[in-house]
N, C-alpha and C positions, 0 to 999 in steps of 0.2 A: 179585396181580392186582387190578385196580381193580374194586371191587364194583359190582353193579347197584343203583342207587338205587331204593328202593321208593316207590310213589306211591299215595295214597289212591285207591280205585276210583271212577272217574267214568264216567258214561255219555257216550261221545263218538261222534259219527257220522262216519264216514268218508264224508262227501260225498267225501272223499278215497278211502277204500278201496272204498266201494260204488259210487262214480262213476267217476273216472278210472282207478283201478287195477283195478276189477272189470268195467268196462263192456265193454271190447273183448275179453272173455275167450271168445268163441265158445262159446255154449251157456250163458252166465250168465243171470241173471234180467233181465227187461226193465226193470223199474223198481225202484229201491231207495229206501228212506227211511232217513235217518240221524239218530241222536240226537246233538244238539250240546249241549255243556255249557260254560259260561264257566269260565275258570280260577278255582280257589278261592283260590289264593295266588300272586301274581305272583313271589314269591321261590322258589317250589318248583313249577315247571311240570312237567307230565308229560314225562319225557324221551323224545324221539323221536317220540311220537305226534302232538303238536301240529305238529311239523315235517312228519310224514307227511301230515297233512291239508292243511297249507299248500302243500307240494310238489305234491300231487295236484291241488289247485285251480289252482295256477299251470300245471301240466302240461296241465290241461284247457283253460285259456285259450289256451295256446300251440298246442295241437292244433287248437282251434277256428279260430285265425287261419290256420294251415296249410290247414285244410280249406276255408275260404272261398276261398282262392286256387286250391286244387286243383279245387274245384267249377267255378270260373270257367274254369280251364284245360281241363277236360273238357267244358265246356258250349259255348255258342255261340262261334264263331271270332271273333277280334278284327276290328273294322272297319278298312277300308283307310285311313280318314281319322283314325285315332287319333292319329298323330304330330302332326297339325295341331291337335288339340284339347288335347293335353297336351305341354307343353314338356319335353324331356329335360334334366335338370340338366347343366350344362356340366362335363365331366370335367376334372380337373387337366391342365395342360400336360404332354404326354408327349414322350419323346425323338424319336419319329417326326415329331411336329409341328415340332420344332426343325430336324430334318434337312430336312423339306419346305421350310421357310422359307429355310434356307440355300441349297438348290438353286435356289429361285426368285430369290433375290437375286444369287447368285454363279455360277449354273450348276453343272454336274457337279462342278467343283472345290470347291464349297461343302461338300459332304459330307466330302471329304477334309480340308478346312480345320478342321472342328470335330472331326475324329478319330472319326467315327461308323462303327461296323461295321454291315453290313447286318443287320436284325433276323432272328432265326431264326424261320422259319415253323413253326407247330405241326404236329405229325404226328398222324394218326389211324389206327387199325387197323380202323375201319369206313369205308365209302365215303361220305364227307361231300362231297368236292369235286364229284362228279357231280350232286348234288341240292341244293347249298347255295343256288342262286339260284331254286329253284322258289317259286311264290308262297306256298304254304302254309308253307314254312320261313321265308320273310321275314316273314310275318304273326306267326309265333310268336317270332321274334327281337324283333319290335316289342312283342309282348305281355309278354315277360320284361323288356324294358328300360323299359316304361312302366307298364302296368297292374299288374304284380306286382313292381315293382322292389324295394321294401323287403324283401318277404318272400323274393324270390329271392336277395338278397344274404345273408340268413340261411342259406338252404339251401346256398349256396356255402361259407359258413363251416363248416357241418356236414360238408361233403365232406371236409375235412382230417382229421376224426376217423376216417373209415372207408375212405378211398381205398386205402391200402396193403393193408389186409386183403382188400378186395374184389378188387383186381387180382390178388393172389396166388391167390385161389380160382378166378377166371375163367381165369387162365393155366394152372392145373393141369388144367382141363378143356379146354384148347386152344381157348378161346373168345376173341373180341376183348375186350381189357381195357376198351375204351371203352363196353362194355355197362353198366358201372357207372353211367353217366349215366341209365339207366332209373330209378334211384332218385330222381333229381331230378324226373322227371315223374310218377312213381308216388306219392311220399310226401314229397318234400322232405327225404329222409334222416331222417324222423321214425319212431321205433320205436313211437310211440303212435298213429299215423294209423289211422283207421277210416273206410272209405268207406261210402257209402249202401248198397252191396251187401254190407256186412259183411266186406269184405276188410281185413286187419289187418297192420300193421307196415310196415317200411321197404320190403319187397318186395311188399306187398299180396297176401298169399296168402289165398285162401278156405280155410275149415277142411278141406274134403274133400281139396283138392290138397295142403295142408300135411301132412296125415296120410299121404297116399300117398307123400310124399317124406321120411317119417321124423320129422316134427316132432310134438311132444306138444302137444295142444290139449285142455285140460280145465279145470275150474273153478279150479284152483290154478296151473297153469303153462300159459302160451301162448307157445310157442317161436317163433311168428311175430313176436313182439316182440324176440326175442333176435337182435341183428345178426349174430352169428357163425354160429349154427345156421341162421338163415333164409338167410344168404348161401350156405352150403353147399347148402341145398335148392334155392335159385334157380339156382345154377350147374349142378346136376344136371338140373334141369328145362329150362333153356335149351339145355344140351348135347343132351338128348333131342329137343327141338324142332328144333334145327338139323340133327341127323342125319336126322330124318324128313323135313324139308321142303327141305333142301339150300341154305338161304339164311339169313343172319343177320337180314336185315330181315323175312323171312317168319316166322322164329322169334320175333322181337320182336312182330310182329302177332298171332301165335298166343298169345303170353304174355298179350296183352290180350283177345283175342276167343275163344280156344279153337282147337285144331288142326283140329277138324272143319269149322268155318266157313271157314278158310283153304283147306283141301283142296277143299271144294265150289266155292269161287271159282276155284281153279286148273283144276278140271275143266271149267269153263265157258269157259275161254280157248281161242282157236284155236291150233293148232300141237301139237307133241309135248308130252305132259304131263310128261316128264322134263327138258325144256329150261327149267329155272327158275333164276333168280338174283335178285339184289337188285332188279333192274328189274321183276321180276314183281310185286312189291308195288305199284309205281306203276301198272302196268297194271290190277291189280285195283281200285286206288283210282280211277283215271280212269273205269273202267266202272261204278263205284258197286256193285261186288260185295260191298263191305264196309260195315259200319255207319260212320256219320260219325266216331264216336270212334276207331275203328280206322283209318280213312282218315287221320286226323290224328296217329296215334300215332308213326309213324316221323318225320314232319316235326318233331314236338315233340322227339324224341330228337336229331335232327340240330341243331336250334336250340340245345338245352340244351348239346350237346357243343361247339358253336362258342364259346359264351360261357364255359363252364367251362374250356376250354383257354387262353383269353386274356381273362380278365374285365376287365382294365384297358382293353383296346381298346373294350369296350362300356360303359365308364363305371362299372364296379363296383369296389369296393375291399373285398373280403371279408377278414376276419381269421380265418384257419383255426383251428378248434379243434384242440388237440393230440390225437394218437392215444391210445387207451385202453391202459393198461399195468396188469397185474394179476397176482396170484397166485390160485390156486384152492384152495378147501377143500371137503371133502365133509361136508355136514351130514346127520346120520342121521335126524332127525325134525323135526316142525314147530317152527320157530324164527322169531321176528319179525326182519325186516330191521333194525328199529331196535335190537334187541339185538345183532345181529352188527355193526352200525355202531359201537356203543359198545365192543364187544370189540376192534375194529380201530382204535380211536381216530380215526375218520373221521366224516364227516357222513352223514346219511341220504341227502342228495341225491347224494353221490358213490357210495353203494352202489346207489341206484336207477339211476344212469347205467350202472353195470356189470351190473345184473341187472333189466332191464325186464320180463323174462318172468314174474316172480312177481307175478301180477295182484292178489293180495290183500295184498301187503306182508308175506307170511309164506311160508316154505317149506312144501311139502305134508306132511301127516301120514302116517306109516306107510311112508315110503320115503326113501331117501337121494338127495340131489341135490347137484350141484356149485354152489357160490356163489363168485363172483369178489369178491376184496377188493383194495384198492390194493396195488401191488407192494411187497414187503418186509414186509408185515403178515401173511402166511400163517401163519408159525410162531407169532407172538403170538396170533392168533385161535385156533389149535389148542390152545395151552396154556391160554388162558383159558376156552375152551369146555369143556375137560375138567373144570375146576373149577367150572363153572356148575351150580347145582342145577337139576334137571329143571323145578321149579316156576317158575323165572325165565326160561325160554326164550320164553314167550309173555307179552306185556304187553297183548294185546287178543284178543278172540275175536268172531266173528260169531254173532249170535243171531237166528234167524228167528221172527218174532212169530206166535203162534198166534191163532186167532180169539178175540176178546174180551180179549186181554192189553193192559194199559196199561204205560206206561213205569215207573210205580211198581211194578207187579207184577214186571216184569223186574228192577228194582233189588233188590226183596225176594228174588227167586229167587237172586241172587248175594250176598245178605246184606250189602247196602250201600245206603244211601239215595241217590236220584238227586241229581245236582248241582242247586243252586238255579237255576231258570229253564230247566232242560233242556227241549228241545222237539224235535219231529220235523222235521228239515230235509229239504226236497225235497217236503214235503206242505204242507197248509194251515198258515198261520202260527199259528193258534190251537190246534194240536195240542200241548198241553203234557203234563207227566208224568202227569197224572191222566186223560188222554183215551186212547181206544183207537186203535191204529195197526195195523189188520189187514193181515197178509201182507207187512209190511215186513221188511227186514233191517237190524239195528242193530249197530253195533260197540261193544263194551264194552271199556273200557281200565282197566288196573290191574295190580297185581302178581299174576302168574298163580298164585302160591302161596296167595293169600288165599282165593279162591273160584272162580277161573276154572279150567276143566279143563286139566290139563297136556297132554293129548292131545286134539286137536280132530278129531272125525270128523263126517260128515254122515249122517244117516239120515232117510229120508222115511217118515212114517207114512201109512197109507191115508187118503186124503181130507184130509190136513193138509199144512202147509208143512214143509220140512226144518228141523231145529233142531240146535243145537250140542250135542254130548254129549262126555263126557270119559272118560279112562281112570282107572286107580287112582291115578295120580300118584306111585307109589312104584317105578316100574320102574328098573332099573339104568341108569345113563347109558351109552349106547353110546359107544365111543371115537370121537373125531373123527380122520379121516384127512386130513392135509394133503398135497396133491399139488402140488409145485412143479415145473412143467414148462414147456417152451417150446411154441411153436405146433405142433410136430410131433405133440403129443398132443391137440390141439384138433380134429382132423379124423379122418375115417375112415382106417383103415390104408392103403387103396389110393389115397388122394388124391394122394400124391406131392408134398405141399406142404412146403417147407422151413420150418424154424423162423424166426419173425420177431420183431419187437420189441414185440409186445403182451403177451407172456408174461414170465416172470422172466428172469434173466440167461441169456445164451447158454450152451448145453450143460448147464444145470442140470436135473437130473432126479432127484428124490428123493421117497420116501414116508416120512412120519414118523408112526409110531403113538404115540398118547399115552394 
């Protein structure tokens, strides 16, 4: 097996791990300060950790760009004169334009002359046609084409990565598959999206609702960020809302505003309370029985659906991302994703794409979790992990600074001098290694066998900040179980979802003990 390269202990701060990877963890610390160290030797960089920091910083920038557009989308409605103020880029000439010109020049025979077949109209399983010409839908069509055009095209590209999987989950719950476009208006299909209300992930779950529907939300794992688990929870939630309210659009509104608010609005309507359908949403909206954001929620969904089904018609040219395909391995204890990436001969970026739920860049201590690795690499990771010393599973650890500690004190505690020029990132620029950084969380990077604890646990002392502690470092290595299975094993037993192409090869189902 390829050995894990050792690196001198450096103090690094995950502006990465403390910021983008740890920020949206629902229940994490509000502010983190990270210790940043320049590379000592460009020929021997810290494997994986520098890339973790760079990836998290890039991820944070990408999420910020998404959030700017989402805030605009959920804020004031676009003005009616926007199209006059902003010219829409001229889309490339399409076949329908050629057909129209042929008919204009040569009459009905022109279409036959150029051999054109009538274009297939898109089909929807939500009621789009009845409401597509309402003024709020038209405003949001304009908003997506003009104000948020560049970002919306990126969201359409992300759609290709998750569309098949989400449609399968919704179909299994007998829900309209076009409800997948809720993710366009909720998060732009971003697993790292965090709203001002602290809703997280592609489906924008609040922590309480996520836990109610079986998702783990703790300082180590936030399954709101896991597209597969979050989609299962969202499908169950939407199915419950639809059953309770009797309408897809009312269920969507309740997903945004809460079921109690929708039911109170229905109670205020004249007529029989059980005679509700999709038009009831627009009755509630017209009477202003709903908040403005909820009144606009279904029109946003309809506008996003119209564009997503035929993007070229609206001038978009998205390049769909390929669907995720992977094997799964069960990791028995805390292990860095950078270590698993090296065992799988893949990049940290690829592993983070498959496992966005590990908000600290490490699997949780003291419990087994499933980690996705690129398809075809599961057996390789299992074999290499079994030969990996316990002390090399972690290449960094979080350390919570106690009152009065300096960065030099922390380095001494781990028996290694701080890197030259190390400073606290995220705090004042003059917080260097000999200055005190009270209450911060710093990430320490190095070979776990040298001084870092092999088992990372958190304990909170009375009146003090939590700090990293370690086990004895000599525990027997637990065997790694590699489970290579198709999609049928990815959901609950009663889901009734057939195996699909994001798992290993069809009909593969094996457990390998190493």
